[in-house]
C-alpha positions, 0 to 999 in steps of 0.5 A: 641442554638442547631439547631433542629435535622432535620436541623443538619441532612440536613446540614450533608447530604448537606456537604457530597453531595458537597464533593462527587460532588467535588470528582467526578469532580476531577476524571472526569478531571483526567479521561479526562486528562488521556484519552488525555494522553493515546491517545498521548501515543498511537499515539507516540507508533504507529508502523511505516511501515518499508521500507521492509514492505512498498515495500512488500505491494506495491508488493501486489498492483502489484500482483493485477494488474497482476491479472487484466492483466490475466483477461483482457488477458482472455477476449480479445477473447470475442466479445466486447474486447474494455471493457477489453482493456480500463481496461488494459490501466488503469492498465498499467497507474497505473503500470507506475506511481506507480510501475515503476516511484515510487516503482522501483525508490525507489529500484534503488535509495536507495536499489540497491546501498547499496547492491552493495556497500556492495558486497551482492546479486550483481548478483541478483541486476544486474538482477533486474535492467535489468528486471526493464528496460525490464518491462518499455519497455513492459509497453510502448508496452501495453500502445500503444496497449491498445486502442479501435482500437485494439479491431477491429484488431486481430493481435494487440490483439494478440500482446497485449496479448503477452505483458501482458503475458510477463510482468506477467511471468517476474514480478511474480518471480521478486517480489518473489525474492525481497520479499524472498531474497533482502528485508529480507537482508536489515538490513544487509546492512543498520543500524537501524537509517538509516532504520528509515530515509529511511522509512521517505523518502519513506513516503514523496515521496509517499505523494508528488507523490500521495497526502494525500491518498497515498498508500490507494488511489492507492489500491482504484483505483486498486479495481475499475478496479477489480470491472469492470472486476468482479474479486473483490470478493475474494471468487470467487477464492476459489476452489469448 
């Protein structure tokens, strides 16, 4: 016996609704799988920082520390000189740990020998090595002078000021020559595969020395020094 028309219509609607629900469920699962796949795809294709780019951004940290030195030097003549002296001491500590013991060691261990072996920029590399040694001597001098006692000693403040100026004067051309001459030539003395291996070794060294935060953690430390000196707002450097 035929079902009443209204019951037949209800069964048709029920079947259609169930089909749509199954379709939506399947689409949702495929959508979730596709989203997860996209995330993996994005992670896999995330562009890594090349060795040259890595070293250049570390030069950015150095440049910010040179600004700290310049501002600290400017304030040494102020009555309360102990405040900038303590910031200067912290800056010198970061320069020693991050620039001299890490960044420059990477250059000396992995870059300079390759340029020397290839006979490329040999005279430049010789000067860069010499300046690394000179910079370490100046940093030791700054560290020795950047104490609270120096604020009460006019001669010591003068010596500290002279050491910071010498450091800034040498490192501005030093890093600019590396950024514009040495680093861009790196692919000419190192193969593509070896470049990738260097990048991995740089990253491993960075996290071994500075923990999980690595470069970003150092940048945060420098930013705190800038804030203590009141030079943290970039727009303050804009000419009016």
